[in-house]
Backbone as JSON Lines, residues from 0, in Angstrom:
{"i":0,"aa":"M","n":[-65.95,6.24,-24.3],"ca":[-66.11,4.8,-24.46],"c":[-64.9,4.08,-23.9]}
{"i":1,"aa":"S","n":[-65.15,2.97,-23.3],"ca":[-64.08,2.14,-22.75],"c":[-63.25,1.54,-23.87]}
{"i":2,"aa":"E","n":[-61.99,1.29,-23.6],"ca":[-61.16,0.63,-24.61],"c":[-61.39,-0.88,-24.59]}
{"i":3,"aa":"Y","n":[-62.21,-1.35,-23.66],"ca":[-62.55,-2.76,-23.57],"c":[-64.04,-2.94,-23.84]}
{"i":4,"aa":"I","n":[-64.36,-3.99,-24.55],"ca":[-65.75,-4.3,-24.8],"c":[-66.13,-5.46,-23.9]}
{"i":5,"aa":"E","n":[-67.17,-5.24,-23.1],"ca":[-67.68,-6.29,-22.22],"c":[-68.97,-6.83,-22.81]}
{"i":6,"aa":"I","n":[-69.06,-8.13,-22.94],"ca":[-70.25,-8.77,-23.49],"c":[-70.62,-9.95,-22.61]}
{"i":7,"aa":"T","n":[-71.87,-9.96,-22.16],"ca":[-72.4,-11.1,-21.43],"c":[-73.7,-11.52,-22.1]}
{"i":8,"aa":"T","n":[-74.06,-12.77,-21.94],"ca":[-75.28,-13.28,-22.56],"c":[-76.17,-13.95,-21.52]}
{"i":9,"aa":"E","n":[-77.44,-14.01,-21.85],"ca":[-78.42,-14.67,-21.0],"c":[-79.48,-15.27,-21.91]}
{"i":10,"aa":"E","n":[-79.9,-16.49,-21.61],"ca":[-80.93,-17.12,-22.42],"c":[-82.2,-16.28,-22.39]}
{"i":11,"aa":"G","n":[-82.87,-16.21,-23.54],"ca":[-84.11,-15.48,-23.64],"c":[-85.3,-16.31,-23.2]}
{"i":12,"aa":"D","n":[-86.47,-15.7,-23.28],"ca":[-87.7,-16.37,-22.89],"c":[-88.07,-17.48,-23.87]}
{"i":13,"aa":"A","n":[-87.77,-17.28,-25.13],"ca":[-88.09,-18.27,-26.16],"c":[-86.84,-19.08,-26.49]}
{"i":14,"aa":"I","n":[-87.03,-20.27,-27.03],"ca":[-85.9,-21.17,-27.31],"c":[-84.89,-20.57,-28.29]}
{"i":15,"aa":"N","n":[-85.34,-19.75,-29.21],"ca":[-84.45,-19.19,-30.22],"c":[-84.12,-17.72,-29.95]}
{"i":16,"aa":"S","n":[-84.14,-17.3,-28.68],"ca":[-83.81,-15.91,-28.35],"c":[-82.7,-15.86,-27.3]}
{"i":17,"aa":"L","n":[-81.96,-14.77,-27.36],"ca":[-80.82,-14.58,-26.47],"c":[-80.7,-13.09,-26.16]}
{"i":18,"aa":"Y","n":[-80.37,-12.77,-24.91],"ca":[-80.07,-11.4,-24.52],"c":[-78.57,-11.23,-24.51]}
{"i":19,"aa":"I","n":[-78.1,-10.14,-25.11],"ca":[-76.67,-9.81,-25.11],"c":[-76.53,-8.43,-24.47]}
{"i":20,"aa":"F","n":[-75.73,-8.36,-23.41],"ca":[-75.52,-7.11,-22.69],"c":[-74.1,-6.64,-22.94]}
{"i":21,"aa":"T","n":[-73.94,-5.36,-23.25],"ca":[-72.62,-4.79,-23.53],"c":[-72.42,-3.51,-22.72]}
{"i":22,"aa":"N","n":[-71.21,-3.02,-22.71],"ca":[-70.9,-1.73,-22.1],"c":[-70.82,-0.63,-23.17]}
{"i":23,"aa":"L","n":[-71.43,-0.88,-24.32],"ca":[-71.39,0.04,-25.44],"c":[-72.7,0.82,-25.55]}
{"i":24,"aa":"R","n":[-72.66,1.92,-26.25],"ca":[-73.88,2.64,-26.61],"c":[-74.19,2.29,-28.07]}
{"i":25,"aa":"L","n":[-75.17,1.42,-28.26],"ca":[-75.49,0.89,-29.58],"c":[-76.52,1.73,-30.33]}
{"i":26,"aa":"T","n":[-77.31,2.51,-29.59],"ca":[-78.36,3.33,-30.19],"c":[-78.2,4.77,-29.71]}
{"i":27,"aa":"E","n":[-78.74,5.68,-30.48],"ca":[-78.7,7.09,-30.08],"c":[-79.71,7.37,-28.97]}
{"i":28,"aa":"D","n":[-80.98,7.28,-29.28],"ca":[-82.02,7.56,-28.28],"c":[-83.12,6.53,-28.29]}
{"i":29,"aa":"A","n":[-83.52,6.11,-29.47],"ca":[-84.68,5.24,-29.6],"c":[-84.27,3.77,-29.68]}
{"i":30,"aa":"V","n":[-85.19,2.92,-29.3],"ca":[-85.01,1.48,-29.48],"c":[-85.13,1.19,-30.96]}
{"i":31,"aa":"E","n":[-84.28,0.29,-31.46],"ca":[-84.33,-0.1,-32.87],"c":[-84.67,-1.57,-32.96]}
{"i":32,"aa":"E","n":[-85.58,-1.91,-33.87],"ca":[-85.95,-3.3,-34.1],"c":[-85.87,-3.6,-35.59]}
{"i":33,"aa":"Y","n":[-85.32,-4.77,-35.9],"ca":[-85.16,-5.2,-37.29],"c":[-85.6,-6.66,-37.39]}
{"i":34,"aa":"D","n":[-86.52,-6.93,-38.31],"ca":[-87.08,-8.27,-38.41],"c":[-86.52,-9.1,-39.56]}
{"i":35,"aa":"S","n":[-85.45,-8.62,-40.16],"ca":[-84.78,-9.38,-41.22],"c":[-83.4,-8.79,-41.46]}
{"i":36,"aa":"Q","n":[-82.55,-9.56,-42.12],"ca":[-81.23,-9.02,-42.45],"c":[-81.35,-7.88,-43.46]}
{"i":37,"aa":"Q","n":[-82.34,-7.94,-44.33],"ca":[-82.55,-6.86,-45.28],"c":[-82.91,-5.55,-44.55]}
{"i":38,"aa":"A","n":[-83.74,-5.64,-43.51],"ca":[-84.08,-4.45,-42.73],"c":[-82.85,-3.92,-42.0]}
{"i":39,"aa":"M","n":[-82.0,-4.83,-41.5],"ca":[-80.77,-4.4,-40.83],"c":[-79.87,-3.65,-41.8]}
{"i":40,"aa":"E","n":[-79.8,-4.11,-43.03],"ca":[-78.95,-3.46,-44.04],"c":[-79.36,-2.02,-44.3]}
{"i":41,"aa":"L","n":[-80.63,-1.69,-44.04],"ca":[-81.15,-0.34,-44.27],"c":[-81.22,0.47,-42.98]}
{"i":42,"aa":"G","n":[-80.81,-0.11,-41.88],"ca":[-80.95,0.53,-40.57],"c":[-79.76,1.39,-40.19]}
{"i":43,"aa":"S","n":[-79.6,1.56,-38.9],"ca":[-78.51,2.37,-38.35],"c":[-77.16,1.73,-38.69]}
{"i":44,"aa":"P","n":[-76.08,2.47,-38.51],"ca":[-74.76,1.9,-38.79],"c":[-74.47,0.62,-38.01]}
{"i":45,"aa":"V","n":[-74.88,0.54,-36.74],"ca":[-74.65,-0.68,-35.97],"c":[-75.47,-1.83,-36.55]}
{"i":46,"aa":"A","n":[-76.72,-1.57,-36.89],"ca":[-77.57,-2.6,-37.49],"c":[-76.98,-3.07,-38.81]}
{"i":47,"aa":"Q","n":[-76.48,-2.15,-39.6],"ca":[-75.86,-2.52,-40.87],"c":[-74.67,-3.44,-40.64]}
{"i":48,"aa":"A","n":[-73.87,-3.13,-39.64],"ca":[-72.71,-3.99,-39.34],"c":[-73.18,-5.37,-38.89]}
{"i":49,"aa":"L","n":[-74.24,-5.44,-38.08],"ca":[-74.74,-6.72,-37.6],"c":[-75.44,-7.53,-38.69]}
{"i":50,"aa":"S","n":[-75.83,-6.88,-39.78],"ca":[-76.51,-7.59,-40.87],"c":[-75.62,-8.64,-41.52]}
{"i":51,"aa":"T","n":[-74.32,-8.59,-41.26],"ca":[-73.4,-9.56,-41.85],"c":[-73.36,-10.88,-41.06]}
{"i":52,"aa":"V","n":[-73.99,-10.9,-39.89],"ca":[-73.98,-12.11,-39.05],"c":[-75.04,-13.08,-39.57]}
{"i":53,"aa":"D","n":[-74.61,-14.26,-39.95],"ca":[-75.53,-15.28,-40.45],"c":[-76.38,-15.85,-39.32]}
{"i":54,"aa":"G","n":[-77.62,-16.16,-39.65],"ca":[-78.51,-16.83,-38.71],"c":[-79.41,-15.93,-37.9]}
{"i":55,"aa":"L","n":[-79.31,-14.61,-38.08],"ca":[-80.16,-13.7,-37.34],"c":[-81.52,-13.57,-38.01]}
{"i":56,"aa":"R","n":[-82.57,-13.7,-37.23],"ca":[-83.93,-13.51,-37.73],"c":[-84.46,-12.15,-37.29]}
{"i":57,"aa":"F","n":[-84.05,-11.68,-36.11],"ca":[-84.57,-10.45,-35.52],"c":[-83.54,-9.93,-34.55]}
{"i":58,"aa":"I","n":[-83.37,-8.59,-34.51],"ca":[-82.57,-7.97,-33.46],"c":[-83.31,-6.75,-32.93]}
{"i":59,"aa":"R","n":[-83.1,-6.52,-31.65],"ca":[-83.63,-5.32,-31.0],"c":[-82.46,-4.69,-30.27]}
{"i":60,"aa":"L","n":[-82.14,-3.45,-30.63],"ca":[-81.06,-2.71,-30.01],"c":[-81.66,-1.69,-29.06]}
{"i":61,"aa":"D","n":[-81.2,-1.69,-27.82],"ca":[-81.71,-0.75,-26.82],"c":[-80.54,-0.32,-25.96]}
{"i":62,"aa":"D","n":[-80.02,0.85,-26.23],"ca":[-78.84,1.38,-25.56],"c":[-77.68,0.4,-25.72]}
{"i":63,"aa":"G","n":[-77.29,-0.34,-24.69],"ca":[-76.17,-1.28,-24.81],"c":[-76.58,-2.73,-24.9]}
{"i":64,"aa":"D","n":[-77.88,-2.97,-25.02],"ca":[-78.39,-4.34,-25.01],"c":[-78.91,-4.75,-26.38]}
{"i":65,"aa":"I","n":[-78.81,-6.03,-26.66],"ca":[-79.32,-6.6,-27.92],"c":[-80.16,-7.82,-27.57]}
{"i":66,"aa":"I","n":[-81.35,-7.88,-28.11],"ca":[-82.13,-9.1,-28.06],"c":[-82.04,-9.71,-29.45]}
{"i":67,"aa":"V","n":[-81.66,-10.97,-29.51],"ca":[-81.44,-11.65,-30.77],"c":[-82.38,-12.85,-30.87]}
{"i":68,"aa":"H","n":[-83.03,-12.98,-32.0],"ca":[-83.77,-14.2,-32.32],"c":[-83.04,-14.81,-33.51]}
{"i":69,"aa":"R","n":[-82.78,-16.09,-33.45],"ca":[-82.01,-16.75,-34.49],"c":[-82.9,-17.63,-35.37]}
{"i":70,"aa":"E","n":[-82.35,-17.98,-36.51],"ca":[-82.97,-19.01,-37.34],"c":[-82.84,-20.32,-36.57]}
{"i":71,"aa":"P","n":[-83.84,-21.19,-36.62],"ca":[-83.8,-22.42,-35.81],"c":[-82.55,-23.27,-36.0]}
{"i":72,"aa":"A","n":[-81.98,-23.31,-37.18],"ca":[-80.81,-24.16,-37.42],"c":[-79.49,-23.47,-37.06]}
{"i":73,"aa":"A","n":[-79.54,-22.2,-36.72],"ca":[-78.31,-21.45,-36.45],"c":[-77.76,-21.81,-35.07]}
{"i":74,"aa":"D","n":[-76.44,-21.75,-34.93],"ca":[-75.73,-22.1,-33.71],"c":[-75.48,-20.85,-32.87]}
{"i":75,"aa":"W","n":[-75.88,-20.88,-31.59],"ca":[-75.68,-19.72,-30.72],"c":[-74.21,-19.35,-30.57]}
{"i":76,"aa":"Y","n":[-73.37,-20.34,-30.43],"ca":[-71.95,-20.06,-30.24],"c":[-71.41,-19.23,-31.41]}
{"i":77,"aa":"G","n":[-71.72,-19.65,-32.63],"ca":[-71.26,-18.92,-33.81],"c":[-71.84,-17.53,-33.9]}
{"i":78,"aa":"I","n":[-73.11,-17.39,-33.56],"ca":[-73.76,-16.07,-33.61],"c":[-73.11,-15.11,-32.61]}
{"i":79,"aa":"V","n":[-72.92,-15.56,-31.38],"ca":[-72.32,-14.69,-30.36],"c":[-70.88,-14.35,-30.74]}
{"i":80,"aa":"E","n":[-70.15,-15.31,-31.24],"ca":[-68.77,-15.06,-31.68],"c":[-68.75,-14.02,-32.81]}
{"i":81,"aa":"D","n":[-69.65,-14.16,-33.78],"ca":[-69.71,-13.21,-34.9],"c":[-70.15,-11.82,-34.44]}
{"i":82,"aa":"I","n":[-71.15,-11.74,-33.56],"ca":[-71.6,-10.44,-33.06],"c":[-70.46,-9.76,-32.29]}
{"i":83,"aa":"T","n":[-69.74,-10.52,-31.48],"ca":[-68.61,-9.97,-30.75],"c":[-67.57,-9.4,-31.71]}
{"i":84,"aa":"A","n":[-67.25,-10.14,-32.75],"ca":[-66.26,-9.68,-33.74],"c":[-66.74,-8.42,-34.46]}
{"i":85,"aa":"V","n":[-68.02,-8.39,-34.83],"ca":[-68.57,-7.21,-35.51],"c":[-68.49,-5.99,-34.6]}
{"i":86,"aa":"L","n":[-68.88,-6.13,-33.34],"ca":[-68.85,-4.99,-32.42],"c":[-67.43,-4.52,-32.17]}
{"i":87,"aa":"K","n":[-66.47,-5.43,-32.05],"ca":[-65.08,-5.03,-31.88],"c":[-64.58,-4.26,-33.1]}
{"i":88,"aa":"D","n":[-64.89,-4.77,-34.3],"ca":[-64.48,-4.07,-35.51],"c":[-65.13,-2.69,-35.61]}
{"i":89,"aa":"F","n":[-66.37,-2.61,-35.21],"ca":[-67.12,-1.36,-35.33],"c":[-66.63,-0.3,-34.33]}
{"i":90,"aa":"F","n":[-66.41,-0.71,-33.09],"ca":[-66.13,0.26,-32.03],"c":[-64.65,0.47,-31.69]}
{"i":91,"aa":"L","n":[-63.81,-0.49,-32.04],"ca":[-62.39,-0.32,-31.65],"c":[-61.53,0.13,-32.8]}
């Protein structure tokens, strides 16, 4: 693993979705999907770490990529900042 975490974002197809691309390996082999923070809390270690981010409605982890759907009132800037902090704490 690199000692640097690279994160880029791209707007999703829906108004409340965002693609997050990283240079990390977030999943072992299978795609993981979680439709609530409660499901994230019971998921993989990465999903459990991401469950602490407020405003997440859904996440899909696929190798180094994350698709995020937010609660309508949640702020993208805060979500991306929190996800970045969680991933740094988890991997570094």
